[in-house]
C-alpha positions as CSV (number, residue, x, y, z in Angstrom):
1,M,0.0,0.0,0.0
2,S,1.4,3.4,-1.0
3,E,2.1,6.2,1.4
4,A,-0.6,8.3,-0.4
5,T,-3.2,5.6,0.2
6,K,-2.4,5.3,3.9
7,N,-2.9,9.0,4.5
8,I,-6.4,8.9,3.0
9,K,-8.9,9.2,5.9
10,E,-12.0,7.1,5.9
11,P,-15.1,9.3,5.6
12,V,-16.9,9.9,8.9
13,R,-20.2,8.1,9.0
14,K,-22.9,10.1,10.5
15,T,-25.7,8.4,12.3
16,K,-29.0,8.9,10.5
17,V,-31.7,10.3,12.9
18,E,-35.1,8.7,11.9
19,S,-37.6,11.4,11.4
20,F,-41.1,11.2,9.8
21,D,-42.9,13.9,7.8
22,I,-46.6,14.2,8.7
23,S,-47.1,15.6,5.2
24,R,-46.0,12.3,3.5
25,S,-48.5,9.5,3.7
26,D,-46.0,6.9,2.8
27,E,-43.8,7.7,5.8
28,T,-46.7,8.1,8.2
29,L,-48.2,4.8,7.2
30,H,-44.9,3.2,8.0
31,L,-45.1,4.8,11.4
32,A,-48.6,3.5,11.9
33,T,-47.4,-0.1,11.6
34,D,-44.6,0.6,14.2
35,L,-47.2,2.4,16.3
36,A,-49.5,-0.6,16.4
37,K,-46.7,-2.9,17.7
38,F,-45.4,-0.3,20.3
39,I,-48.9,0.2,21.7
40,K,-49.6,-3.5,21.9
41,D,-46.1,-4.5,23.3
42,N,-46.4,-1.9,26.0
43,K,-50.2,-2.2,26.8
44,L,-50.9,1.4,26.0
45,S,-54.6,1.0,25.1
46,T,-57.9,0.5,26.9
47,T,-60.8,-1.6,26.0
48,V,-64.2,0.2,26.2
49,Q,-67.3,-1.8,25.0
50,G,-65.1,-4.0,22.9
51,K,-63.2,-1.3,21.2
52,E,-59.6,-0.3,21.7
53,F,-58.7,3.3,22.7
54,V,-55.1,4.5,22.8
55,N,-53.8,6.0,26.1
56,V,-52.2,9.4,26.1
57,E,-48.7,7.7,26.2
58,G,-49.4,6.2,22.9
59,W,-50.4,9.5,21.4
60,Q,-47.2,11.1,22.8
61,Y,-45.1,8.3,21.3
62,A,-46.7,9.0,17.8
63,G,-46.0,12.7,18.2
64,S,-42.4,12.2,19.5
65,R,-41.6,10.1,16.3
66,L,-42.7,13.2,14.2
67,G,-40.8,15.5,16.4
68,I,-43.9,17.2,17.8
69,V,-44.0,17.9,21.6
70,P,-47.0,19.2,23.7
71,I,-46.8,22.4,25.7
72,V,-49.2,23.3,28.4
73,D,-50.4,26.8,27.7
74,H,-52.6,27.2,30.8
75,V,-54.7,25.4,33.3
76,I,-57.6,27.4,34.6
77,N,-59.5,26.8,37.8
78,V,-63.2,27.1,37.0
79,S,-64.5,25.5,40.2
80,T,-67.5,26.5,42.1
81,E,-68.5,25.8,45.7
82,A,-70.2,22.6,44.8
83,E,-67.7,21.4,42.0
84,I,-64.0,21.1,41.5
85,K,-63.4,21.8,37.8
86,Y,-60.2,22.7,35.8
87,Q,-59.9,23.6,32.1
88,A,-56.5,23.2,30.2
89,K,-55.2,24.2,27.0
90,V,-52.2,22.5,25.2
91,T,-50.4,23.5,22.0
92,L,-48.2,21.2,19.9
93,F,-44.8,22.5,19.0
94,D,-42.9,21.1,15.9
95,M,-39.2,21.0,16.8
96,R,-38.0,20.7,13.3
97,S,-40.0,23.8,11.9
98,G,-40.1,25.7,15.2
99,H,-43.9,26.4,14.7
100,T,-47.0,25.6,16.5
101,V,-48.9,22.9,14.6
102,G,-52.0,22.1,16.7
103,A,-53.8,22.7,19.9
104,G,-56.4,21.1,22.3
105,F,-58.7,22.1,25.1
106,A,-60.2,19.8,27.8
107,I,-61.9,20.0,31.1
108,C,-62.1,17.5,34.1
109,S,-64.6,17.8,37.0
110,N,-65.3,15.8,40.2
111,K,-68.9,15.7,39.1
112,E,-68.0,13.1,36.5
113,Q,-68.7,9.5,37.1
114,G,-66.1,7.8,39.1
115,K,-64.3,11.1,40.1
116,K,-66.4,12.1,43.2
117,F,-63.6,11.5,45.6
118,Y,-60.6,12.8,43.4
119,Q,-58.4,15.4,45.1
120,E,-58.1,18.7,43.5
121,F,-54.5,18.2,42.0
122,A,-55.9,14.9,40.4
123,I,-58.7,16.8,38.7
124,M,-56.2,19.5,37.4
125,S,-53.7,16.7,36.3
126,M,-56.4,14.9,34.3
127,A,-57.5,18.2,32.6
128,Q,-53.9,18.6,31.3
129,T,-53.7,14.9,30.3
130,R,-56.9,15.1,28.3
131,A,-55.9,18.3,26.6
132,I,-52.7,16.6,25.4
133,G,-54.6,13.7,24.0
134,K,-57.0,16.1,22.3
135,A,-54.2,18.2,20.8
136,Y,-52.6,15.0,19.3
137,R,-55.9,13.7,18.2
138,N,-56.7,16.8,16.2
139,I,-53.7,16.2,13.9
140,L,-52.9,12.5,14.3
141,A,-56.2,10.7,14.5
142,W,-55.9,9.1,11.0
143,I,-52.5,7.7,12.0
144,I,-54.0,6.1,15.1
145,R,-56.9,4.8,12.9
146,A,-54.4,3.4,10.4
147,A,-52.7,1.5,13.4
148,G,-56.0,-0.2,14.1
149,Y,-57.1,1.7,17.0
150,E,-60.2,4.2,17.8
151,P,-59.2,7.8,17.1
152,T,-60.2,9.0,20.3
153,P,-57.8,9.3,23.3
154,A,-58.7,6.7,26.1
155,E,-58.7,9.6,28.7
156,E,-61.8,11.2,27.0
157,M,-63.7,7.9,27.4
158,D,-63.4,8.2,31.3
159,Y,-66.4,10.6,31.2
160,G,-69.5,8.7,31.2
161,G,-71.8,11.4,32.6
162,N,-73.5,11.6,36.0
163,T,-75.6,8.4,36.0
164,P,-78.5,8.8,38.5
165,A,-78.5,6.2,41.3
166,E,-81.2,3.5,41.1
167,A,-84.1,4.1,43.3
168,K,-84.1,1.7,46.2
169,P,-87.3,0.0,47.3
170,A,-89.0,1.6,50.4
171,A,-87.9,-0.2,53.6
172,A,-90.5,-1.6,55.8
173,P,-91.6,0.8,58.6
174,V,-89.7,0.4,61.9
175,A,-91.4,1.0,65.2
176,A,-89.9,3.9,66.9
177,P,-88.3,3.2,70.3
178,A,-90.1,4.3,73.4
179,A,-87.8,7.0,74.3
180,V,-84.7,8.5,72.8
181,T,-82.3,10.7,75.0
182,P,-81.4,13.7,72.8
183,M,-77.6,13.8,72.2
184,K,-75.8,17.2,73.1
185,A,-74.2,19.0,70.1
186,V,-70.4,19.0,70.4
187,P,-68.9,22.2,68.9
188,A,-66.2,21.5,66.3
189,E,-62.7,22.5,67.2
190,P,-61.6,25.6,65.3
191,L,-58.7,25.1,62.8
192,T,-55.4,26.2,64.4
193,P,-52.7,28.0,62.2
194,A,-50.7,24.9,62.3
195,A,-53.5,22.9,60.8
196,V,-54.0,25.3,58.1
197,A,-50.3,25.5,57.3
198,S,-50.2,21.7,56.8
199,E,-52.4,22.0,53.6
200,P,-50.2,21.8,50.6
201,A,-49.9,25.1,48.6
202,P,-50.8,24.9,44.9
203,V,-47.8,24.9,42.6
204,A,-47.4,28.1,40.4
205,Y,-46.4,26.6,37.1
206,A,-44.5,28.6,34.5
207,S,-46.8,31.1,32.7
208,A,-47.3,31.1,28.9
209,P,-45.1,34.1,28.4
210,Q,-42.3,32.4,30.1
211,K,-42.7,29.3,28.0
212,E,-42.8,31.4,24.9
213,E,-39.6,33.3,26.0
214,I,-37.8,29.8,26.6
215,I,-38.9,28.6,23.1
216,R,-37.6,31.8,21.5
217,L,-34.3,31.4,23.1
218,L,-34.1,27.8,22.4
219,N,-34.5,28.6,18.7
220,H,-31.1,30.6,18.7
221,P,-28.5,29.0,16.3
222,V,-25.9,28.5,19.2
223,I,-28.2,26.3,21.2
224,T,-27.7,22.7,20.2
225,R,-30.4,20.4,19.1
226,Q,-29.8,18.1,22.1
227,E,-30.2,21.0,24.6
228,K,-33.4,22.2,22.8
229,T,-35.0,18.8,22.9
230,K,-34.2,18.2,26.6
231,M,-35.6,21.5,27.6
232,L,-38.8,21.2,25.6
233,L,-39.5,17.8,27.0
234,N,-39.4,19.2,30.5
235,I,-40.9,22.7,29.9
236,N,-44.3,21.6,31.4
237,R,-42.7,20.6,34.7
238,L,-41.2,24.0,35.4
239,D,-42.7,26.3,38.0
240,E,-42.3,30.1,37.8
241,E,-39.1,30.2,39.7
242,R,-37.3,27.5,37.7
243,A,-38.7,28.9,34.5
244,T,-37.1,32.4,35.5
245,G,-33.8,30.6,36.2
246,A,-33.9,28.7,32.9
247,I,-34.5,31.9,30.9
248,A,-31.5,33.5,32.6
249,K,-29.2,30.6,32.0
250,L,-30.2,30.4,28.3
251,K,-29.5,34.2,27.9
252,K,-26.1,33.8,29.5
253,A,-25.2,30.8,27.4
254,I,-26.2,32.6,24.2
255,E,-24.2,35.6,25.2
256,D,-21.1,33.6,26.2
257,R,-21.2,31.4,23.0
258,E,-21.8,34.5,20.7
259,N,-18.7,36.2,22.4
260,G,-16.7,33.2,21.9
261,Q,-17.5,33.0,18.2
262,A,-16.7,36.6,17.8
263,A,-13.3,36.1,19.6
264,T,-12.6,33.2,17.3
265,A,-13.4,35.1,14.1
266,A,-11.1,37.9,15.3
């Protein structure tokens, strides 16, 4: 082997990142086949009246294969004195194009069948979960149908309305006792400051403007794709304080990297 041949370096092989394009039916039909296997292997569907409905995790998997992630815009408390009720809005963000490609609204209430004893945080969480499923359903329903499942998120099937209780037959009359000694009312103990303080305080999640600012900063050319993906996957878990810190770190990283590039160019 000649010296010239030895000096020729082998070309660097780049790993191809699999990515589907929602506008191309041939690619998305291939995704549907993979999706059907993934849902079945991981038991991500629920059977309702003999039909299979995909859980929100299955919808999220389909979205992630297309580079589409959900962002919770807001969760609004619309409760009354007699009902715990939350409304949520979720938008879908395409990481490749940097644009919003869909949205979904949903509500959850403790007046629904089977949710009478749900705590408030569970009602709020279910509203978010349903909104995520609804947002994905609006753009990916036909892919789920092509995978062999019903095009409605399983979480939406939880709501069966408020079925009235069956009337019980009247009981036979019971003879009253001869004499009943009335019981004295015992006043309830007032709540102490310590007892009130023990109640968990609601979490103040990052606001929509904070999330929009994070997304704007993530689209800066000096931010890597890996950093962008990691931040977007966790954006809905940020509270206001952590979101403020994330914005400050992103701004500093962008400034430092821009200054470094300028110094290198000089």
